[in-house]
C-alpha angles and dihedrals in degrees: 000000000000119000098226123059120214094239110048090170119032119211123253116276112282120241110251117244105217090206090063092047089051090048090062089055096044103032102023095244147032133202123230106201126211099007090146128042119234089257092052091047091052094050095044091047092051090049091052093051090047089051090057091051092049092047092050091049089053092053101261111145098238090173111054119179093194091057101033115024117217101036096253100110117089114202124210111201130199095001097186088061090061106044134008091227087080091055086055091050091049091060097028109154091220089065112023095069087063091048090054092045091054103035100026118244089291098094140119133197107255109178144345124197137151139217130203107200104201122202107287094029117146134215127274126219118294115255145147120235099222090062088064090061104046139003127263142308097070101194100154138044102257102150141039131198108212109197119202112206108214091171131032102273130205141137094285097058098040107267116181111282122215137191109238113236094011092117086078094062112109100183140031089246090067093058115100116249089249107027092173091066093074099037126121131195128253115235120205141144124249109276093036126116126218113208106203127192109247092235096053112118111229147150141194114275126236113258102227095167123113098231112354120116120205116212117182133166120218116207118185120206122184143172109280096244090066119088115255116248091219126051094220095182088061099038104046115071117246093252090054092050091049092052095053121113119242090253092052092049090051095048093046088055094245100131131065122265100027121187094274122138110293097022088124086077092070104038093107096040112025096191129117112274109226102180136051130240 
């Protein structure tokens, strides 16, 4: 893990645009433009590529045929374990106010990975992220996929594709036999963030460009009563944990009590409860 994060001073919390919050409910997503400066994009992108190299050197299968057919997608696992810039992005004040507006303040940071879709990359299986956290029926919004665009993304270079209206599905039986058939691509500039409803069905796009890479980071936020996908206290090195802000430690579920269901019981006396009653 590098010693210096990209963002030594994070900006002030962004005011929430209620129209964008409503768009997530009605359309299944919204786009927050210009969250990162070009300099921040460049440094975060470089850190993501370095994370893939480190993971590969450690034996992690960053290219997985079963997940991404064709061998042209490079996966970047557990990004906060590789560079503190991704801890900053996880609690970025340009994004987390929208997370709180959509999930309530009762949320934790569940996972953060990246994907570099190289020219010639193919599409993975269609899925929704909330289904990986709890079984059907999915009747409430309990998860968000926040997508960091570290390149300009569009249909040509394999931007994430989504099925319009699919965030209203509550069961697998409601999903079309071929959900990819009706999908369309997101389009956003580098530095933008796509806030995607956790029940939206989506997939990686095919990169049909001649020479354009497509690096995106995928941050999963979920209600705090759902189990985290990543065990951050085991993944992030001790020096990285020690450097975290109080807010980051809380949102990564590293302090007791976290904001899980029932934590109101211990606000006045945050000590383990040994007995019943």
